[in-house]
C-alpha positions as CSV (number, residue, x, y, z in Angstrom):
1,M,3.5,51.7,23.1
2,G,3.6,49.8,20.3
3,L,1.6,47.0,18.3
4,E,3.5,44.0,17.9
5,Q,2.2,40.8,15.5
6,A,2.2,38.2,17.8
7,G,0.6,34.7,16.5
8,K,-2.7,35.1,15.2
9,G,-3.9,38.4,16.7
10,I,-2.7,41.7,17.6
11,S,-1.1,42.3,21.2
12,A,-0.4,45.5,22.4
13,F,2.4,46.0,25.1
14,T,4.4,48.5,26.4
15,E,8.0,48.1,26.4
16,T,8.7,50.6,29.7
17,K,12.4,50.3,30.0
18,K,14.9,49.1,28.1
19,L,18.4,49.4,29.9
20,E,21.3,47.3,30.2
21,A,20.4,45.6,33.8
22,V,16.9,45.4,33.0
23,I,14.3,45.0,30.1
24,E,10.4,45.5,31.0
25,R,7.6,44.7,29.1
26,E,3.6,45.2,30.2
27,I,1.3,42.8,28.1
28,Q,-1.7,44.7,28.9
29,E,-4.8,42.6,28.0
30,S,-3.2,39.5,30.0
31,A,-2.4,41.6,32.9
32,L,1.1,40.2,32.8
33,H,4.2,42.0,33.7
34,L,7.6,40.5,32.4
35,T,11.0,41.9,33.6
36,Y,14.4,40.3,32.7
37,R,17.2,41.1,34.9
38,R,20.5,40.4,33.7
39,D,22.3,40.9,37.1
40,L,20.2,37.6,38.2
41,D,20.2,36.3,34.7
42,I,16.2,35.9,35.5
43,L,12.8,36.5,33.4
44,F,9.9,37.3,36.2
45,L,6.4,36.9,35.1
46,R,4.1,38.5,37.3
47,W,0.3,38.1,36.6
48,F,-1.8,40.8,38.2
49,R,-4.9,39.2,38.0
50,S,-6.7,36.1,36.2
51,P,-6.6,36.0,32.6
52,D,-9.0,34.0,30.3
53,S,-7.7,31.2,28.2
54,E,-6.6,33.5,25.2
55,Q,-5.0,36.1,27.3
56,L,-3.0,33.3,29.1
57,R,-1.9,31.3,25.9
58,E,-0.9,34.4,24.4
59,A,0.9,35.7,27.2
60,Y,2.9,32.9,27.7
61,M,3.9,32.6,24.3
62,Q,5.2,36.1,24.2
63,A,6.9,35.4,27.4
64,L,8.7,32.8,25.5
65,E,9.4,35.3,22.5
66,M,11.2,37.2,25.2
67,A,13.0,34.6,26.6
68,K,14.5,33.5,23.5
69,E,15.7,37.5,22.7
70,V,17.6,37.7,26.3
71,K,18.7,34.1,26.2
72,A,16.8,33.4,29.4
73,A,17.3,30.0,30.9
74,Y,15.9,31.2,34.5
75,W,12.0,31.9,35.0
76,M,10.3,32.9,38.0
77,F,6.3,32.5,37.6
78,D,4.6,34.6,40.2
79,L,1.3,32.9,40.1
80,R,-0.1,34.2,42.9
81,S,-2.6,36.5,41.1
82,R,-3.0,34.5,38.1
83,G,-4.5,31.3,40.4
84,K,-5.4,27.9,39.3
85,L,-5.5,26.8,35.8
86,S,-8.5,24.9,34.1
87,P,-7.6,21.4,33.1
88,E,-7.9,22.8,29.4
89,D,-5.2,25.3,30.1
90,E,-3.1,22.9,32.3
91,A,-3.1,20.6,29.1
92,W,-2.2,23.3,26.9
93,M,0.7,24.2,29.2
94,Q,1.9,20.5,29.2
95,E,1.2,19.6,25.3
96,T,2.1,22.9,23.7
97,F,3.8,25.4,25.8
98,F,6.9,23.2,27.7
99,P,7.5,21.4,24.4
100,A,7.8,24.6,22.6
101,L,9.8,26.4,25.5
102,E,12.4,23.0,25.2
103,D,12.0,23.0,21.2
104,E,12.5,26.9,20.5
105,L,15.2,27.3,23.5
106,G,17.1,24.5,22.9
107,Y,19.4,24.4,26.4
108,P,18.3,23.8,30.0
109,S,15.8,26.2,31.2
110,Y,14.5,26.1,35.1
111,L,11.2,27.3,36.2
112,A,10.6,28.3,39.5
113,N,6.9,28.9,40.1
114,L,5.6,31.0,43.2
115,M,2.2,30.3,44.4
116,T,-0.3,30.9,47.3
117,P,-0.2,28.5,50.2
118,T,-3.6,27.2,49.2
119,H,-2.8,26.8,45.4
120,Y,0.6,24.6,46.6
121,A,-1.6,22.9,49.1
122,H,-3.8,21.7,45.8
123,L,-1.2,20.9,43.7
124,N,0.6,18.9,46.2
125,A,-2.7,17.0,47.0
126,H,-3.6,16.6,43.5
127,Y,0.2,16.2,41.8
128,K,2.6,15.1,44.4
129,L,4.9,18.1,44.2
130,D,8.2,15.9,44.5
131,A,7.1,14.1,41.4
132,I,6.9,17.1,39.2
133,G,10.6,18.3,39.3
134,A,11.2,17.9,35.7
135,Y,9.0,18.4,33.0
136,G,11.2,16.7,30.3
137,K,14.8,16.3,29.4
138,L,15.4,20.3,29.2
139,V,12.6,22.0,31.5
140,K,13.5,21.6,35.5
141,L,10.7,23.0,37.5
142,G,10.4,24.1,41.1
143,V,7.2,25.1,43.5
144,F,7.6,27.6,46.0
145,I,5.6,29.8,48.4
146,S,8.3,32.1,49.4
147,E,10.3,34.7,46.6
148,Q,13.4,34.3,48.4
149,E,13.3,30.6,48.2
150,A,12.3,30.7,44.4
151,V,15.0,32.9,43.5
152,A,17.7,31.4,45.7
153,W,16.5,28.1,44.0
154,L,17.1,29.6,40.5
155,L,20.6,30.9,41.6
156,K,21.4,27.7,43.1
157,S,20.8,25.9,39.5
158,R,22.7,28.5,37.7
159,A,25.7,28.0,40.0
160,D,25.4,24.1,39.7
161,R,25.0,23.9,36.1
């Protein structure tokens, strides 16, 4: 266990394994588990509960730091336990997180979003999912209710690149 300076505050996380093939981190206060699988070249973000705004933003920025460390271009966001975002957090994702991801990574990134069928239906009703396939020039988004389909999309994106 250790303390890591992150942004304005101090965030505790546990680095549980650092093997050649897998790197895992637990961001305890946000209930986010990060796993980078080198064999798939995918950074998995798994939420275990719904965080508050500060925890959400801090956790996503720490995920971005891990992505820079491992040079991840393929991300799988497991949002099933996180749930829907508030309008303020949705705006933060679009105005701060995605631009930071593009600026700081500087290469194409593919983000598969795994969600519950209810969350999927809500997004489709309000945002028309076929229209959100790309955030910007470098970020491509996919929305899924099956983890197998999400991972398959990421692997196909890598093969097509």
